[in-house]
mmCIF file as Biopython writes it, N, C-alpha, C and O atoms, coordinates in Angstrom:
data_model
#
loop_
_atom_site.group_PDB
_atom_site.id
_atom_site.type_symbol
_atom_site.label_atom_id
_atom_site.label_alt_id
_atom_site.label_comp_id
_atom_site.label_asym_id
_atom_site.label_entity_id
_atom_site.label_seq_id
_atom_site.pdbx_PDB_ins_code
_atom_site.Cartn_x
_atom_site.Cartn_y
_atom_site.Cartn_z
_atom_site.occupancy
_atom_site.B_iso_or_equiv
_atom_site.auth_seq_id
_atom_site.auth_asym_id
_atom_site.pdbx_PDB_model_num
ATOM 1   N N  . UNK A ? 1  ? 25.463  -15.606 -12.637 1.0 0.0 1  A 1 
ATOM 2   C CA . UNK A ? 1  ? 24.657  -15.088 -13.712 1.0 0.0 1  A 1 
ATOM 3   C C  . UNK A ? 1  ? 24.344  -13.616 -13.455 1.0 0.0 1  A 1 
ATOM 4   O O  . UNK A ? 1  ? 24.792  -12.759 -14.216 1.0 0.0 1  A 1 
ATOM 5   N N  . UNK A ? 2  ? 23.579  -13.295 -12.390 1.0 0.0 2  A 1 
ATOM 6   C CA . UNK A ? 2  ? 23.291  -11.895 -12.076 1.0 0.0 2  A 1 
ATOM 7   C C  . UNK A ? 2  ? 24.546  -11.139 -11.681 1.0 0.0 2  A 1 
ATOM 8   O O  . UNK A ? 2  ? 24.625  -9.921  -11.846 1.0 0.0 2  A 1 
ATOM 9   N N  . UNK A ? 3  ? 25.536  -11.872 -11.154 1.0 0.0 3  A 1 
ATOM 10  C CA . UNK A ? 3  ? 26.770  -11.235 -10.740 1.0 0.0 3  A 1 
ATOM 11  C C  . UNK A ? 3  ? 27.494  -10.600 -11.919 1.0 0.0 3  A 1 
ATOM 12  O O  . UNK A ? 3  ? 28.302  -9.689  -11.735 1.0 0.0 3  A 1 
ATOM 13  N N  . UNK A ? 4  ? 27.210  -11.076 -13.132 1.0 0.0 4  A 1 
ATOM 14  C CA . UNK A ? 4  ? 27.855  -10.562 -14.337 1.0 0.0 4  A 1 
ATOM 15  C C  . UNK A ? 4  ? 27.194  -9.287  -14.859 1.0 0.0 4  A 1 
ATOM 16  O O  . UNK A ? 4  ? 27.782  -8.579  -15.677 1.0 0.0 4  A 1 
ATOM 17  N N  . UNK A ? 5  ? 25.983  -8.990  -14.398 1.0 0.0 5  A 1 
ATOM 18  C CA . UNK A ? 5  ? 25.246  -7.810  -14.859 1.0 0.0 5  A 1 
ATOM 19  C C  . UNK A ? 5  ? 25.554  -6.649  -13.921 1.0 0.0 5  A 1 
ATOM 20  O O  . UNK A ? 5  ? 25.419  -6.789  -12.706 1.0 0.0 5  A 1 
ATOM 21  N N  . UNK A ? 6  ? 25.967  -5.501  -14.467 1.0 0.0 6  A 1 
ATOM 22  C CA . UNK A ? 6  ? 26.215  -4.343  -13.597 1.0 0.0 6  A 1 
ATOM 23  C C  . UNK A ? 6  ? 24.957  -3.987  -12.805 1.0 0.0 6  A 1 
ATOM 24  O O  . UNK A ? 6  ? 23.847  -4.018  -13.336 1.0 0.0 6  A 1 
ATOM 25  N N  . UNK A ? 7  ? 25.147  -3.651  -11.531 1.0 0.0 7  A 1 
ATOM 26  C CA . UNK A ? 7  ? 24.049  -3.358  -10.618 1.0 0.0 7  A 1 
ATOM 27  C C  . UNK A ? 7  ? 23.089  -2.327  -11.191 1.0 0.0 7  A 1 
ATOM 28  O O  . UNK A ? 7  ? 21.873  -2.485  -11.078 1.0 0.0 7  A 1 
ATOM 29  N N  . UNK A ? 8  ? 23.616  -1.276  -11.802 1.0 0.0 8  A 1 
ATOM 30  C CA . UNK A ? 8  ? 22.754  -0.206  -12.305 1.0 0.0 8  A 1 
ATOM 31  C C  . UNK A ? 8  ? 22.003  -0.588  -13.580 1.0 0.0 8  A 1 
ATOM 32  O O  . UNK A ? 8  ? 21.224  0.218   -14.088 1.0 0.0 8  A 1 
ATOM 33  N N  . UNK A ? 9  ? 22.212  -1.781  -14.103 1.0 0.0 9  A 1 
ATOM 34  C CA . UNK A ? 9  ? 21.474  -2.239  -15.272 1.0 0.0 9  A 1 
ATOM 35  C C  . UNK A ? 9  ? 20.447  -3.312  -14.922 1.0 0.0 9  A 1 
ATOM 36  O O  . UNK A ? 9  ? 19.738  -3.798  -15.802 1.0 0.0 9  A 1 
ATOM 37  N N  . UNK A ? 10 ? 20.362  -3.685  -13.652 1.0 0.0 10 A 1 
ATOM 38  C CA . UNK A ? 10 ? 19.367  -4.670  -13.234 1.0 0.0 10 A 1 
ATOM 39  C C  . UNK A ? 10 ? 17.984  -4.034  -13.212 1.0 0.0 10 A 1 
ATOM 40  O O  . UNK A ? 10 ? 17.835  -2.869  -12.846 1.0 0.0 10 A 1 
ATOM 41  N N  . UNK A ? 11 ? 16.986  -4.797  -13.601 1.0 0.0 11 A 1 
ATOM 42  C CA . UNK A ? 11 ? 15.602  -4.330  -13.575 1.0 0.0 11 A 1 
ATOM 43  C C  . UNK A ? 11 ? 14.811  -5.184  -12.598 1.0 0.0 11 A 1 
ATOM 44  O O  . UNK A ? 11 ? 15.066  -6.380  -12.457 1.0 0.0 11 A 1 
ATOM 45  N N  . UNK A ? 12 ? 13.849  -4.564  -11.924 1.0 0.0 12 A 1 
ATOM 46  C CA . UNK A ? 12 ? 12.975  -5.271  -10.993 1.0 0.0 12 A 1 
ATOM 47  C C  . UNK A ? 12 ? 12.136  -6.287  -11.770 1.0 0.0 12 A 1 
ATOM 48  O O  . UNK A ? 12 ? 11.560  -5.971  -12.811 1.0 0.0 12 A 1 
ATOM 49  N N  . UNK A ? 13 ? 12.080  -7.509  -11.246 1.0 0.0 13 A 1 
ATOM 50  C CA . UNK A ? 13 ? 11.298  -8.546  -11.921 1.0 0.0 13 A 1 
ATOM 51  C C  . UNK A ? 13 ? 9.799   -8.328  -11.773 1.0 0.0 13 A 1 
ATOM 52  O O  . UNK A ? 13 ? 9.010   -8.949  -12.485 1.0 0.0 13 A 1 
ATOM 53  N N  . UNK A ? 14 ? 9.397   -7.448  -10.852 1.0 0.0 14 A 1 
ATOM 54  C CA . UNK A ? 14 ? 7.969   -7.212  -10.635 1.0 0.0 14 A 1 
ATOM 55  C C  . UNK A ? 14 ? 7.446   -6.008  -11.408 1.0 0.0 14 A 1 
ATOM 56  O O  . UNK A ? 14 ? 6.365   -6.070  -11.993 1.0 0.0 14 A 1 
ATOM 57  N N  . UNK A ? 15 ? 8.207   -4.908  -11.416 1.0 0.0 15 A 1 
ATOM 58  C CA . UNK A ? 15 ? 7.696   -3.688  -12.052 1.0 0.0 15 A 1 
ATOM 59  C C  . UNK A ? 15 ? 8.584   -3.159  -13.172 1.0 0.0 15 A 1 
ATOM 60  O O  . UNK A ? 15 ? 8.225   -2.185  -13.834 1.0 0.0 15 A 1 
ATOM 61  N N  . UNK A ? 16 ? 9.734   -3.785  -13.393 1.0 0.0 16 A 1 
ATOM 62  C CA . UNK A ? 16 ? 10.670  -3.441  -14.476 1.0 0.0 16 A 1 
ATOM 63  C C  . UNK A ? 16 ? 11.405  -2.118  -14.278 1.0 0.0 16 A 1 
ATOM 64  O O  . UNK A ? 16 ? 12.038  -1.621  -15.209 1.0 0.0 16 A 1 
ATOM 65  N N  . UNK A ? 17 ? 11.328  -1.546  -13.085 1.0 0.0 17 A 1 
ATOM 66  C CA . UNK A ? 17 ? 12.109  -0.332  -12.843 1.0 0.0 17 A 1 
ATOM 67  C C  . UNK A ? 17 ? 13.564  -0.698  -12.612 1.0 0.0 17 A 1 
ATOM 68  O O  . UNK A ? 17 ? 13.854  -1.787  -12.117 1.0 0.0 17 A 1 
ATOM 69  N N  . UNK A ? 18 ? 14.491  0.200   -12.967 1.0 0.0 18 A 1 
ATOM 70  C CA . UNK A ? 18 ? 15.906  -0.097  -12.730 1.0 0.0 18 A 1 
ATOM 71  C C  . UNK A ? 18 ? 16.239  -0.023  -11.241 1.0 0.0 18 A 1 
ATOM 72  O O  . UNK A ? 18 ? 15.689  0.800   -10.509 1.0 0.0 18 A 1 
ATOM 73  N N  . UNK A ? 19 ? 17.137  -0.885  -10.811 1.0 0.0 19 A 1 
ATOM 74  C CA . UNK A ? 19 ? 17.613  -0.850  -9.438  1.0 0.0 19 A 1 
ATOM 75  C C  . UNK A ? 19 ? 18.694  0.222   -9.317  1.0 0.0 19 A 1 
ATOM 76  O O  . UNK A ? 19 ? 19.233  0.705   -10.312 1.0 0.0 19 A 1 
ATOM 77  N N  . UNK A ? 20 ? 18.987  0.572   -8.088  1.0 0.0 20 A 1 
ATOM 78  C CA . UNK A ? 20 ? 20.044  1.540   -7.849  1.0 0.0 20 A 1 
ATOM 79  C C  . UNK A ? 20 ? 19.543  2.870   -7.345  1.0 0.0 20 A 1 
ATOM 80  O O  . UNK A ? 20 ? 20.346  3.752   -7.040  1.0 0.0 20 A 1 
ATOM 81  N N  . UNK A ? 21 ? 18.234  3.040   -7.249  1.0 0.0 21 A 1 
ATOM 82  C CA . UNK A ? 21 ? 17.669  4.311   -6.814  1.0 0.0 21 A 1 
ATOM 83  C C  . UNK A ? 21 ? 17.181  4.264   -5.370  1.0 0.0 21 A 1 
ATOM 84  O O  . UNK A ? 21 ? 16.827  5.302   -4.812  1.0 0.0 21 A 1 
ATOM 85  N N  . UNK A ? 22 ? 17.155  3.096   -4.761  1.0 0.0 22 A 1 
ATOM 86  C CA . UNK A ? 22 ? 16.588  2.937   -3.429  1.0 0.0 22 A 1 
ATOM 87  C C  . UNK A ? 22 ? 17.535  2.076   -2.589  1.0 0.0 22 A 1 
ATOM 88  O O  . UNK A ? 22 ? 18.090  1.092   -3.078  1.0 0.0 22 A 1 
ATOM 89  N N  . UNK A ? 23 ? 17.711  2.454   -1.327  1.0 0.0 23 A 1 
ATOM 90  C CA . UNK A ? 23 ? 18.610  1.688   -0.455  1.0 0.0 23 A 1 
ATOM 91  C C  . UNK A ? 23 ? 18.046  0.301   -0.145  1.0 0.0 23 A 1 
ATOM 92  O O  . UNK A ? 23 ? 18.794  -0.576  0.287   1.0 0.0 23 A 1 
ATOM 93  N N  . UNK A ? 24 ? 16.754  0.083   -0.354  1.0 0.0 24 A 1 
ATOM 94  C CA . UNK A ? 24 ? 16.131  -1.216  -0.092  1.0 0.0 24 A 1 
ATOM 95  C C  . UNK A ? 24 ? 16.121  -2.136  -1.311  1.0 0.0 24 A 1 
ATOM 96  O O  . UNK A ? 24 ? 15.537  -3.218  -1.259  1.0 0.0 24 A 1 
ATOM 97  N N  . UNK A ? 25 ? 16.759  -1.720  -2.406  1.0 0.0 25 A 1 
ATOM 98  C CA . UNK A ? 25 ? 16.834  -2.587  -3.581  1.0 0.0 25 A 1 
ATOM 99  C C  . UNK A ? 25 ? 17.424  -3.935  -3.195  1.0 0.0 25 A 1 
ATOM 100 O O  . UNK A ? 25 ? 18.337  -4.014  -2.374  1.0 0.0 25 A 1 
ATOM 101 N N  . UNK A ? 26 ? 16.890  -4.998  -3.798  1.0 0.0 26 A 1 
ATOM 102 C CA . UNK A ? 26 ? 17.339  -6.370  -3.525  1.0 0.0 26 A 1 
ATOM 103 C C  . UNK A ? 26 ? 17.846  -6.991  -4.830  1.0 0.0 26 A 1 
ATOM 104 O O  . UNK A ? 26 ? 17.098  -7.696  -5.507  1.0 0.0 26 A 1 
ATOM 105 N N  . UNK A ? 27 ? 19.103  -6.736  -5.187  1.0 0.0 27 A 1 
ATOM 106 C CA . UNK A ? 27 ? 19.601  -7.230  -6.481  1.0 0.0 27 A 1 
ATOM 107 C C  . UNK A ? 27 ? 19.723  -8.743  -6.557  1.0 0.0 27 A 1 
ATOM 108 O O  . UNK A ? 27 ? 19.662  -9.305  -7.650  1.0 0.0 27 A 1 
ATOM 109 N N  . UNK A ? 28 ? 19.893  -9.417  -5.426  1.0 0.0 28 A 1 
ATOM 110 C CA . UNK A ? 28 ? 20.107  -10.862 -5.446  1.0 0.0 28 A 1 
ATOM 111 C C  . UNK A ? 28 ? 18.982  -11.611 -4.757  1.0 0.0 28 A 1 
ATOM 112 O O  . UNK A ? 28 ? 19.217  -12.648 -4.138  1.0 0.0 28 A 1 
ATOM 113 N N  . UNK A ? 29 ? 17.763  -11.099 -4.857  1.0 0.0 29 A 1 
ATOM 114 C CA . UNK A ? 29 ? 16.600  -11.758 -4.279  1.0 0.0 29 A 1 
ATOM 115 C C  . UNK A ? 29 ? 16.421  -13.109 -4.964  1.0 0.0 29 A 1 
ATOM 116 O O  . UNK A ? 29 ? 16.638  -13.207 -6.172  1.0 0.0 29 A 1 
ATOM 117 N N  . UNK A ? 30 ? 16.030  -14.161 -4.228  1.0 0.0 30 A 1 
ATOM 118 C CA . UNK A ? 30 ? 15.938  -15.510 -4.826  1.0 0.0 30 A 1 
ATOM 119 C C  . UNK A ? 30 ? 15.083  -15.600 -6.091  1.0 0.0 30 A 1 
ATOM 120 O O  . UNK A ? 30 ? 15.398  -16.380 -6.991  1.0 0.0 30 A 1 
ATOM 121 N N  . UNK A ? 31 ? 14.018  -14.821 -6.171  1.0 0.0 31 A 1 
ATOM 122 C CA . UNK A ? 31 ? 13.154  -14.896 -7.355  1.0 0.0 31 A 1 
ATOM 123 C C  . UNK A ? 31 ? 13.561  -13.908 -8.431  1.0 0.0 31 A 1 
ATOM 124 O O  . UNK A ? 31 ? 12.893  -13.817 -9.462  1.0 0.0 31 A 1 
ATOM 125 N N  . UNK A ? 32 ? 14.630  -13.171 -8.221  1.0 0.0 32 A 1 
ATOM 126 C CA . UNK A ? 32 ? 15.117  -12.200 -9.192  1.0 0.0 32 A 1 
ATOM 127 C C  . UNK A ? 32 ? 15.225  -10.828 -8.554  1.0 0.0 32 A 1 
ATOM 128 O O  . UNK A ? 32 ? 14.704  -10.615 -7.460  1.0 0.0 32 A 1 
ATOM 129 N N  . UNK A ? 33 ? 15.888  -9.900  -9.216  1.0 0.0 33 A 1 
ATOM 130 C CA . UNK A ? 33 ? 16.063  -8.563  -8.655  1.0 0.0 33 A 1 
ATOM 131 C C  . UNK A ? 33 ? 14.724  -7.914  -8.306  1.0 0.0 33 A 1 
ATOM 132 O O  . UNK A ? 33 ? 13.737  -8.074  -9.024  1.0 0.0 33 A 1 
ATOM 133 N N  . UNK A ? 34 ? 14.706  -7.182  -7.194  1.0 0.0 34 A 1 
ATOM 134 C CA . UNK A ? 34 ? 13.484  -6.514  -6.751  1.0 0.0 34 A 1 
ATOM 135 C C  . UNK A ? 34 ? 13.846  -5.089  -6.318  1.0 0.0 34 A 1 
ATOM 136 O O  . UNK A ? 34 ? 14.765  -4.890  -5.524  1.0 0.0 34 A 1 
ATOM 137 N N  . UNK A ? 35 ? 13.119  -4.105  -6.844  1.0 0.0 35 A 1 
ATOM 138 C CA . UNK A ? 35 ? 13.381  -2.720  -6.460  1.0 0.0 35 A 1 
ATOM 139 C C  . UNK A ? 35 ? 12.932  -2.493  -5.011  1.0 0.0 35 A 1 
ATOM 140 O O  . UNK A ? 35 ? 12.156  -3.274  -4.460  1.0 0.0 35 A 1 
ATOM 141 N N  . UNK A ? 36 ? 13.425  -1.430  -4.420  1.0 0.0 36 A 1 
ATOM 142 C CA . UNK A ? 36 ? 13.110  -1.135  -3.032  1.0 0.0 36 A 1 
ATOM 143 C C  . UNK A ? 36 ? 11.629  -0.929  -2.785  1.0 0.0 36 A 1 
ATOM 144 O O  . UNK A ? 36 ? 11.116  -1.347  -1.747  1.0 0.0 36 A 1 
ATOM 145 N N  . UNK A ? 37 ? 10.926  -0.293  -3.716  1.0 0.0 37 A 1 
ATOM 146 C CA . UNK A ? 37 ? 9.487   -0.065  -3.541  1.0 0.0 37 A 1 
ATOM 147 C C  . UNK A ? 37 ? 8.715   -1.386  -3.511  1.0 0.0 37 A 1 
ATOM 148 O O  . UNK A ? 37 ? 7.833   -1.570  -2.672  1.0 0.0 37 A 1 
ATOM 149 N N  . UNK A ? 38 ? 9.042   -2.299  -4.421  1.0 0.0 38 A 1 
ATOM 150 C CA . UNK A ? 38 ? 8.363   -3.600  -4.445  1.0 0.0 38 A 1 
ATOM 151 C C  . UNK A ? 38 ? 8.726   -4.405  -3.198  1.0 0.0 38 A 1 
ATOM 152 O O  . UNK A ? 38 ? 7.880   -5.103  -2.638  1.0 0.0 38 A 1 
ATOM 153 N N  . UNK A ? 39 ? 9.976   -4.307  -2.767  1.0 0.0 39 A 1 
ATOM 154 C CA . UNK A ? 39 ? 10.400  -5.007  -1.562  1.0 0.0 39 A 1 
ATOM 155 C C  . UNK A ? 39 ? 9.631   -4.488  -0.345  1.0 0.0 39 A 1 
ATOM 156 O O  . UNK A ? 39 ? 9.148   -5.276  0.468   1.0 0.0 39 A 1 
ATOM 157 N N  . UNK A ? 40 ? 9.518   -3.169  -0.221  1.0 0.0 40 A 1 
ATOM 158 C CA . UNK A ? 40 ? 8.785   -2.587  0.908   1.0 0.0 40 A 1 
ATOM 159 C C  . UNK A ? 40 ? 7.317   -2.991  0.869   1.0 0.0 40 A 1 
ATOM 160 O O  . UNK A ? 40 ? 6.732   -3.280  1.913   1.0 0.0 40 A 1 
ATOM 161 N N  . UNK A ? 41 ? 6.716   -3.016  -0.308  1.0 0.0 41 A 1 
ATOM 162 C CA . UNK A ? 41 ? 5.312   -3.433  -0.435  1.0 0.0 41 A 1 
ATOM 163 C C  . UNK A ? 41 ? 5.157   -4.898  -0.034  1.0 0.0 41 A 1 
ATOM 164 O O  . UNK A ? 41 ? 4.176   -5.257  0.617   1.0 0.0 41 A 1 
ATOM 165 N N  . UNK A ? 42 ? 6.104   -5.738  -0.411  1.0 0.0 42 A 1 
ATOM 166 C CA . UNK A ? 42 ? 6.068   -7.156  -0.054  1.0 0.0 42 A 1 
ATOM 167 C C  . UNK A ? 42 ? 6.177   -7.328  1.456   1.0 0.0 42 A 1 
ATOM 168 O O  . UNK A ? 42 ? 5.455   -8.127  2.052   1.0 0.0 42 A 1 
ATOM 169 N N  . UNK A ? 43 ? 7.078   -6.578  2.066   1.0 0.0 43 A 1 
ATOM 170 C CA . UNK A ? 43 ? 7.247   -6.667  3.512   1.0 0.0 43 A 1 
ATOM 171 C C  . UNK A ? 43 ? 5.989   -6.172  4.242   1.0 0.0 43 A 1 
ATOM 172 O O  . UNK A ? 43 ? 5.610   -6.733  5.269   1.0 0.0 43 A 1 
ATOM 173 N N  . UNK A ? 44 ? 5.347   -5.130  3.718   1.0 0.0 44 A 1 
ATOM 174 C CA . UNK A ? 44 ? 4.111   -4.627  4.315   1.0 0.0 44 A 1 
ATOM 175 C C  . UNK A ? 44 ? 3.010   -5.690  4.209   1.0 0.0 44 A 1 
ATOM 176 O O  . UNK A ? 44 ? 2.265   -5.911  5.164   1.0 0.0 44 A 1 
ATOM 177 N N  . UNK A ? 45 ? 2.910   -6.339  3.057   1.0 0.0 45 A 1 
ATOM 178 C CA . UNK A ? 45 ? 1.936   -7.422  2.900   1.0 0.0 45 A 1 
ATOM 179 C C  . UNK A ? 45 ? 2.192   -8.538  3.909   1.0 0.0 45 A 1 
ATOM 180 O O  . UNK A ? 45 ? 1.254   -9.079  4.493   1.0 0.0 45 A 1 
ATOM 181 N N  . UNK A ? 46 ? 3.473   -8.882  4.112   1.0 0.0 46 A 1 
ATOM 182 C CA . UNK A ? 46 ? 3.809   -9.914  5.088   1.0 0.0 46 A 1 
ATOM 183 C C  . UNK A ? 46 ? 3.423   -9.489  6.497   1.0 0.0 46 A 1 
ATOM 184 O O  . UNK A ? 46 ? 2.912   -10.302 7.267   1.0 0.0 46 A 1 
ATOM 185 N N  . UNK A ? 47 ? 3.663   -8.218  6.846   1.0 0.0 47 A 1 
ATOM 186 C CA . UNK A ? 47 ? 3.304   -7.715  8.177   1.0 0.0 47 A 1 
ATOM 187 C C  . UNK A ? 47 ? 1.793   -7.767  8.395   1.0 0.0 47 A 1 
ATOM 188 O O  . UNK A ? 47 ? 1.325   -8.162  9.464   1.0 0.0 47 A 1 
ATOM 189 N N  . UNK A ? 48 ? 1.034   -7.365  7.370   1.0 0.0 48 A 1 
ATOM 190 C CA . UNK A ? 48 ? -0.430  -7.399  7.470   1.0 0.0 48 A 1 
ATOM 191 C C  . UNK A ? 48 ? -0.913  -8.836  7.611   1.0 0.0 48 A 1 
ATOM 192 O O  . UNK A ? 48 ? -1.783  -9.123  8.433   1.0 0.0 48 A 1 
ATOM 193 N N  . UNK A ? 49 ? -0.353  -9.738  6.815   1.0 0.0 49 A 1 
ATOM 194 C CA . UNK A ? 49 ? -0.723  -11.148 6.885   1.0 0.0 49 A 1 
ATOM 195 C C  . UNK A ? 49 ? -0.457  -11.717 8.272   1.0 0.0 49 A 1 
ATOM 196 O O  . UNK A ? 49 ? -1.299  -12.424 8.825   1.0 0.0 49 A 1 
ATOM 197 N N  . UNK A ? 50 ? 0.710   -11.413 8.837   1.0 0.0 50 A 1 
ATOM 198 C CA . UNK A ? 50 ? 1.043   -11.920 10.173  1.0 0.0 50 A 1 
ATOM 199 C C  . UNK A ? 50 ? 0.101   -11.338 11.231  1.0 0.0 50 A 1 
ATOM 200 O O  . UNK A ? 50 ? -0.317  -12.050 12.144  1.0 0.0 50 A 1 
ATOM 201 N N  . UNK A ? 51 ? -0.233  -10.055 11.114  1.0 0.0 51 A 1 
ATOM 202 C CA . UNK A ? 51 ? -1.149  -9.436  12.073  1.0 0.0 51 A 1 
ATOM 203 C C  . UNK A ? 51 ? -2.527  -10.092 11.998  1.0 0.0 51 A 1 
ATOM 204 O O  . UNK A ? 51 ? -3.146  -10.354 13.029  1.0 0.0 51 A 1 
ATOM 205 N N  . UNK A ? 52 ? -3.009  -10.359 10.783  1.0 0.0 52 A 1 
ATOM 206 C CA . UNK A ? 52 ? -4.303  -11.023 10.620  1.0 0.0 52 A 1 
ATOM 207 C C  . UNK A ? 52 ? -4.257  -12.450 11.154  1.0 0.0 52 A 1 
ATOM 208 O O  . UNK A ? 52 ? -5.215  -12.913 11.773  1.0 0.0 52 A 1 
ATOM 209 N N  . UNK A ? 53 ? -3.156  -13.145 10.919  1.0 0.0 53 A 1 
ATOM 210 C CA . UNK A ? 53 ? -3.002  -14.506 11.417  1.0 0.0 53 A 1 
ATOM 211 C C  . UNK A ? 53 ? -3.020  -14.517 12.941  1.0 0.0 53 A 1 
ATOM 212 O O  . UNK A ? 53 ? -3.678  -15.358 13.553  1.0 0.0 53 A 1 
ATOM 213 N N  . UNK A ? 54 ? -2.296  -13.583 13.551  1.0 0.0 54 A 1 
ATOM 214 C CA . UNK A ? 54 ? -2.271  -13.492 15.013  1.0 0.0 54 A 1 
ATOM 215 C C  . UNK A ? 54 ? -3.641  -13.125 15.570  1.0 0.0 54 A 1 
ATOM 216 O O  . UNK A ? 54 ? -4.045  -13.648 16.608  1.0 0.0 54 A 1 
ATOM 217 N N  . UNK A ? 55 ? -4.357  -12.236 14.897  1.0 0.0 55 A 1 
ATOM 218 C CA . UNK A ? 55 ? -5.694  -11.849 15.346  1.0 0.0 55 A 1 
ATOM 219 C C  . UNK A ? 55 ? -6.644  -13.039 15.266  1.0 0.0 55 A 1 
ATOM 220 O O  . UNK A ? 55 ? -7.463  -13.245 16.162  1.0 0.0 55 A 1 
ATOM 221 N N  . UNK A ? 56 ? -6.535  -13.824 14.191  1.0 0.0 56 A 1 
ATOM 222 C CA . UNK A ? 56 ? -7.373  -15.023 14.044  1.0 0.0 56 A 1 
ATOM 223 C C  . UNK A ? 56 ? -7.076  -16.034 15.147  1.0 0.0 56 A 1 
ATOM 224 O O  . UNK A ? 56 ? -7.993  -16.646 15.694  1.0 0.0 56 A 1 
ATOM 225 N N  . UNK A ? 57 ? -5.802  -16.209 15.473  1.0 0.0 57 A 1 
ATOM 226 C CA . UNK A ? 57 ? -5.429  -17.144 16.533  1.0 0.0 57 A 1 
ATOM 227 C C  . UNK A ? 57 ? -5.954  -16.671 17.884  1.0 0.0 57 A 1 
ATOM 228 O O  . UNK A ? 57 ? -6.448  -17.472 18.678  1.0 0.0 57 A 1 
ATOM 229 N N  . UNK A ? 58 ? -5.847  -15.365 18.146  1.0 0.0 58 A 1 
ATOM 230 C CA . UNK A ? 58 ? -6.346  -14.838 19.420  1.0 0.0 58 A 1 
ATOM 231 C C  . UNK A ? 58 ? -7.847  -14.959 19.503  1.0 0.0 58 A 1 
ATOM 232 O O  . UNK A ? 58 ? -8.378  -15.272 20.568  1.0 0.0 58 A 1 
ATOM 233 N N  . UNK A ? 59 ? -8.551  -14.718 18.403  1.0 0.0 59 A 1 
ATOM 234 C CA . UNK A ? 59 ? -10.006 -14.869 18.401  1.0 0.0 59 A 1 
ATOM 235 C C  . UNK A ? 59 ? -10.388 -16.328 18.613  1.0 0.0 59 A 1 
ATOM 236 O O  . UNK A ? 59 ? -11.377 -16.618 19.286  1.0 0.0 59 A 1 
ATOM 237 N N  . UNK A ? 60 ? -9.629  -17.227 18.057  1.0 0.0 60 A 1 
ATOM 238 C CA . UNK A ? 60 ? -9.891  -18.654 18.230  1.0 0.0 60 A 1 
ATOM 239 C C  . UNK A ? 60 ? -9.709  -19.086 19.665  1.0 0.0 60 A 1 
ATOM 240 O O  . UNK A ? 60 ? -10.450 -19.941 20.150  1.0 0.0 60 A 1 
ATOM 241 N N  . UNK A ? 61 ? -8.737  -18.515 20.356  1.0 0.0 61 A 1 
ATOM 242 C CA . UNK A ? 61 ? -8.508  -18.842 21.764  1.0 0.0 61 A 1 
ATOM 243 C C  . UNK A ? 61 ? -9.686  -18.399 22.623  1.0 0.0 61 A 1 
ATOM 244 O O  . UNK A ? 61 ? -10.087 -19.123 23.534  1.0 0.0 61 A 1 
ATOM 245 N N  . UNK A ? 62 ? -10.253 -17.214 22.348  1.0 0.0 62 A 1 
ATOM 246 C CA . UNK A ? 62 ? -11.375 -16.701 23.108  1.0 0.0 62 A 1 
ATOM 247 C C  . UNK A ? 62 ? -12.643 -17.529 22.876  1.0 0.0 62 A 1 
ATOM 248 O O  . UNK A ? 62 ? -13.435 -17.733 23.796  1.0 0.0 62 A 1 
ATOM 249 N N  . UNK A ? 63 ? -12.825 -18.001 21.647  1.0 0.0 63 A 1 
ATOM 250 C CA . UNK A ? 63 ? -14.040 -18.735 21.340  1.0 0.0 63 A 1 
ATOM 251 C C  . UNK A ? 63 ? -14.044 -20.137 21.941  1.0 0.0 63 A 1 
ATOM 252 O O  . UNK A ? 63 ? -15.100 -20.759 22.058  1.0 0.0 63 A 1 
ATOM 253 N N  . UNK A ? 64 ? -12.887 -20.629 22.317  1.0 0.0 64 A 1 
ATOM 254 C CA . UNK A ? 64 ? -12.808 -21.971 22.889  1.0 0.0 64 A 1 
ATOM 255 C C  . UNK A ? 64 ? -13.157 -21.981 24.385  1.0 0.0 64 A 1 
ATOM 256 O O  . UNK A ? 64 ? -13.418 -23.038 24.959  1.0 0.0 64 A 1 
ATOM 257 N N  . UNK A ? 65 ? -13.158 -20.789 25.009  1.0 0.0 65 A 1 
ATOM 258 C CA . UNK A ? 65 ? -13.435 -20.733 26.459  1.0 0.0 65 A 1 
ATOM 259 C C  . UNK A ? 65 ? -14.893 -20.829 26.755  1.0 0.0 65 A 1 
ATOM 260 O O  . UNK A ? 65 ? -15.291 -20.797 27.919  1.0 0.0 65 A 1 
#
């Protein structure tokens, strides 16, 4: 389906910007095409979430002693 659409005509499913302007563009992302900016923001959110999760786990270890 997406394979039939030219890469430069794909739009980001999150912000509607056209793909092809950023090396981080994700044309075949499982939830639909994603521009590089949205992809980078998603990855940053994941990094922050993991850091908070790790901090919570470390705090939990200290409180058990």
